[in-house]
C-alpha atoms as one frame of an Amber mdcrd trajectory, in Angstrom:
protein
 -87.693  45.349  86.031 -84.974  44.340  87.989 -82.932  44.659  85.323 -83.777
  48.086  84.512 -83.125  48.813  88.288 -79.419  47.263  88.411 -78.570  49.451
  85.164 -80.121  52.439  86.881 -77.612  51.532  90.337 -74.720  50.666  88.215
 -75.061  54.046  86.288 -75.566  55.882  89.631 -72.565  54.320  91.432 -70.553
  55.036  88.357 -71.542  58.734  88.066 -70.157  58.991  92.002 -66.786  57.142
  90.958 -66.295  60.028  88.187 -63.955  62.992  88.784 -65.617  66.106  89.106
 -63.031  67.994  87.456 -62.534  68.649  83.980 -59.190  70.198  84.263 -56.322
  71.670  86.746 -54.138  74.412  86.824 -51.209  75.536  89.112 -51.994  78.790
  90.568 -49.617  80.437  92.623 -47.892  76.864  93.611 -51.311  75.349  94.333
 -53.285  72.838  92.028 -56.946  74.141  91.701 -58.968  71.972  90.074 -61.731
  73.009  87.541 -65.085  72.110  85.804 -66.238  73.361  82.674 -69.982  74.653
  83.107 -70.757  76.254  79.800 -68.495  75.529  76.800 -70.163  78.562  74.663
 -69.941  81.013  76.927 -66.649  79.667  78.578 -67.390  79.405  82.094 -66.073
  76.939  84.569 -66.151  76.764  88.296 -63.514  75.509  91.205 -64.189  71.969
  91.881 -63.044  68.858  93.877 -60.290  66.003  92.982 -61.265  62.876  92.378
 -65.051  61.667  93.635 -67.438  63.291  95.834 -67.208  60.580  98.366 -63.403
  60.879  98.676 -62.475  62.781 102.130 -59.394  65.064 102.399 -59.059  65.532
  98.416 -58.247  69.289  98.465 -53.861  69.539  99.515 -54.253  73.352  99.014
 -52.057  75.463 102.177 -52.069  78.704 103.173 -53.923  81.659 101.212 -55.778
  80.789  98.182 -56.660  83.453  95.553 -58.483  81.862  93.054 -58.000  83.492
  89.852 -60.530  85.278  87.469 -59.718  83.600  84.708 -57.802  80.244  83.758
 -56.667  78.982  80.397 -57.194  75.436  79.066 -56.111  74.138  75.644 -56.021
  77.448  73.967 -59.403  78.734  75.584 -59.611  81.021  78.471 -62.641  80.188
  80.764 -64.274  82.995  83.481 -64.371  81.357  86.547 -68.239  82.048  87.761
 -68.593  79.690  90.691 -66.900  77.538  93.647 -68.462  74.112  93.443 -70.232
  71.890  96.316 -67.830  70.200  98.716 -64.602  72.252  96.075 -62.535  72.794
  99.221 -64.131  70.373 101.685 -61.828  68.738 104.390 -58.960  70.827 103.243
 -57.000  71.620 106.025 -54.129  73.449 105.046 -56.210  76.089 103.606 -55.692
  79.353 106.264 -57.395  81.853 103.739 -59.349  82.322 100.519 -59.803  85.481
  97.923 -62.151  85.023  95.727 -62.390  86.996  92.767 -64.995  89.061  91.325
 -66.988  87.313  88.414 -67.993  84.512  90.986 -71.656  84.570  91.841 -71.763
  81.289  93.319 -71.067  79.098  96.197 -72.010  75.597  96.487 -73.095  73.452
  99.643 -70.418  72.572 101.528 -68.039  73.843  99.568 -65.336  74.805 102.570
 -66.804  72.373 105.192 -64.604  71.271 107.883 -61.803  73.492 106.759 -60.202
  73.609 110.367 -57.634  76.035 109.440 -59.367  78.592 107.429 -59.169  81.978
 108.918 -59.655  84.696 106.347 -62.448  84.793 103.863 -62.292  87.903 101.439
 -65.469  87.667  99.162 -65.564  89.520  95.606 -67.500  93.101  95.406 -70.502
  91.723  93.564 -73.485  90.001  94.990 -73.163  86.215  95.568 -75.575  83.408
  96.262 -74.430  80.538  98.934 -75.535  76.945  98.983 -76.254  74.919 102.140
 -73.593  74.907 105.183 -71.012  76.866 102.801 -68.482  77.108 105.880 -69.777
  74.100 107.806 -67.800  73.664 110.996 -65.142  76.332 110.389 -64.599  77.319
 113.592 -61.596  79.014 113.202 -62.898  82.435 110.764 -61.871  85.412 112.135
 -61.710  87.959 109.237 -64.250  88.386 106.874 -64.701  90.916 104.099 -67.832
  91.670 103.063 -68.473  92.405  99.482 -69.122  96.263  98.557 -71.953  95.393
  96.165 -73.985  93.370  98.683 -77.338  94.957  99.169 -78.283  91.836 102.050
 -75.987  89.659 104.000 -76.678  86.745 105.891 -73.908  86.205 108.520 -75.878
  82.901 109.451 -73.303  81.056 107.058 -70.473  82.089 109.667 -72.409  80.344
 112.712 -69.721  77.942 113.585 -66.997  79.917 114.551 -66.290  80.813 117.457
 -63.150  83.688 116.572 -65.586  85.845 114.419 -65.554  88.584 116.998 -66.032
  91.851 114.478 -67.342  92.362 111.283 -68.072  95.187 108.800 -71.150  95.935
 106.916 -70.491  98.028 103.499 -71.889 101.046 102.184 -74.543  99.508 100.054
 -76.098  96.783 102.110 -79.707  97.794 103.283 -80.619  94.396 104.923 -78.592
  92.268 107.630 -79.440  88.716 108.913 -78.288  86.497 111.225 -75.912  88.375
 113.610 -77.219  86.413 116.701 -76.522  83.825 115.664 -72.530  84.958 115.965
 -71.520  83.952 119.630 -68.314  85.081 119.591 -68.847  88.458 117.896 -68.138
  91.516 119.821 -68.577  94.394 117.592 -69.958  95.864 114.637 -68.758  98.797
 112.368 -70.284 100.614 109.559 -69.431 102.099 106.562 -70.318 105.893 106.875
 -71.316 106.053 103.717 -74.488 103.497 105.096 -77.691 104.736 104.633 -79.779
 102.346 106.080 -77.039 101.549 109.421 -74.664 103.085 111.869 -73.001 101.778
 114.692 -71.937 103.413 118.387 -69.540 101.730 120.054 -69.843  98.547 118.386
 -73.772  98.464 118.746 -75.861  98.323 115.546 -78.457 101.103 114.954 -80.527
 102.551 112.336 -78.953 105.389 110.155 -80.775 107.820 112.040 -79.482 106.740
 115.507 -83.540 106.258 116.998 -83.410 102.550 117.049 -80.871 100.071 118.658
 -81.182  97.615 116.209 -78.734  94.643 117.428 -75.937  94.327 120.273 -73.539
  91.876 119.196 -73.731  88.998 121.445 -69.987  88.476 123.041 -69.824  92.163
 124.362 -68.799  92.319 128.080 -69.028  94.966 130.420 -70.769  98.392 130.681
 -73.302  98.850 127.687 -73.928 102.761 127.081 -77.051 103.216 124.612 -76.263
 106.446 122.531 -78.091 109.730 123.541 -80.694 110.079 121.013 -81.664 106.381
 121.000 -85.625 106.388 121.313 -86.300 102.494 120.487 -84.415  99.352 122.131
 -85.888  96.812 119.353 -86.864  93.359 121.013 -84.229  90.829 121.002 -81.466
  93.366 120.567 -79.742  92.891 124.123 -81.798  89.576 125.509 -78.954  87.449
 124.697 -75.958  89.375 125.746 -75.297  87.892 128.544 -71.927  89.123 129.833
 -73.503  92.638 130.007 -72.642  93.737 133.620 -74.053  97.667 133.577 -76.783
  99.248 131.189 -76.991 103.071 130.822 -79.924 104.061 128.780 -80.385 107.673
 127.661 -83.024 110.330 128.840 -84.873 109.887 125.147 -85.613 106.029 125.263
 -89.584 105.569 124.860 -89.457 102.143 124.342 -88.033  99.253 126.291 -89.210
  96.018 126.426 -88.624  94.230 129.959 -87.361  91.134 129.057 -84.070  92.316
 127.858 -82.204  91.913 130.764 -83.299  88.373 131.710 -80.524  86.436 130.940
 -78.007  89.162 132.458 -77.102  86.911 135.437 -74.050  89.036 136.174 -75.603
  92.719 135.514 -74.864  94.870 138.684 -77.192  97.951 137.614 -79.072  99.781
 135.428 -79.407 103.214 134.794 -82.534 104.943 133.839 -82.073 108.955 132.953
 -85.464 109.246 132.269 -87.138 111.572 134.466 -90.563 109.948 134.230 -90.485
 106.330 134.536 -91.670 104.785 131.159 -94.131 101.477 130.628 -91.859  98.487
 130.181 -94.424  96.085 130.193 -97.834  95.656 129.850-100.027  93.583 132.661
-104.301  93.357 131.879-103.752  96.383 129.560-102.307  98.777 132.267 -98.211
  99.754 131.462 -95.853  99.482 133.874 -92.547  99.624 135.224 -90.463  96.538
 135.276 -87.323  94.532 134.111 -86.967  90.591 134.310 -83.946  90.284 135.909
 -81.313  87.624 135.742 -79.967  88.406 139.316 -82.117  89.830 142.058 -79.557
  92.023 143.463 -79.261  94.213 140.034 -79.758  97.880 140.858 -81.829 100.393
 139.062 -80.250 103.823 139.236 -82.722 106.913 138.653 -82.720 110.348 139.541
 -83.153 111.050 143.420 -86.417 113.216 142.407 -87.551 110.643 140.261 -86.993
 107.668 143.154 -91.134 108.083 144.151 -92.602 107.788 140.769 -90.393 104.905
 139.651 -91.733 103.118 142.995 -95.061 103.995 143.027 -95.409 102.635 138.777
 -93.262  99.620 139.415 -94.455  96.110 138.828 -94.801  94.228 141.643 -97.394
  91.071 140.737 -96.189  88.268 139.211 -98.247  87.439 136.161 -98.325  87.093
 132.359 -97.074  90.357 130.986 -96.687  91.597 127.611 -94.229  94.226 126.226
 -96.776  96.058 124.041-100.113  96.695 124.697-101.884  93.593 122.283 -98.351
  92.038 122.394 -97.714  88.474 123.007 -97.539  87.539 126.934 -94.571  86.134
 128.746 -94.855  84.516 132.434 -92.867  86.809 134.591 -92.180  84.978 138.240
 -92.333  86.701 141.240 -88.331  86.982 141.935 -87.682  87.851 138.434 -89.361
  91.257 139.196 -87.372  94.297 140.875 -88.961  95.605 144.315 -88.173  98.925
 145.869 -84.588  97.494 147.402 -83.598  97.850 143.834 -84.226 101.180 142.674
 -81.535 103.504 144.013 -81.772 107.345 143.852 -78.909 109.648 143.032 -78.555
 112.754 143.169 -76.459 113.005 139.838 -75.089 109.994 137.508 -71.210 110.644
 137.520 -70.364 107.490 139.374 -72.274 105.515 136.848
């Protein structure tokens, strides 16, 4: 039994030392390595040079345009994937252009690519492994595939430079927007039937629901007129907002959205009558959980008394819907009547 274990161990060790690539090709002056994945179907994937335990294997520099097909020994192979660790530690890689036909990108394919700034994906859908862009902090431009129905932006969560993203026409589902700490604006292809954007903020196509505000947005934010629902969590982590302006159309507004905005100077509420933003013992109340006790709530002068009378004054466990999860709101997080300011018009705000 011991001999058998030694043989298996030796075989495993040898497999780690073997080179992953079957051949290489020079593309625009860059040496790219490939592994044949199916000889019968003539498919191959981009891979690394040497063995998986090597560091700084890839010597590619600048922008690399991966070819859709590569010829090797009189056989033309279609490139269908980028394998695990294919470009790991390629410190000189600035941009990557991935061709149509690539349908998978493996685990940690671009791990520790410090200088990688631009990523262009193919139009066709692509599946991703774990940590595809792990520790790629400099990504600032991403072109998403035109036929992608679902996008998970979590793969770019390490980037501190990705400030804008464009959602293509066919996308129906978006995940991970809130993972992007540097994101300042979201734009949407006008032909998209699920989403739209106003002033860099993501809304449902009909404009009734504010879905996500980019985390790094700064200054004054005006919610688009006609919006009825502010989605739970859509604003809460946008800590650089200094002013919020809600149109009279808003019907649903979770009270916790302002709880982390320590620099929030004022909130404009254009509703003639106060709406219920929190519930205590099943009773609807008007409140915001404030990050600063200096935040003013601007309302029409004719509505000021109604807002004051409907204001939540007791600390306690408030829920954002009548039957929702309760959250503790401390007394010093509650606005009081001094925070409510009535104005004859909203022109100054």
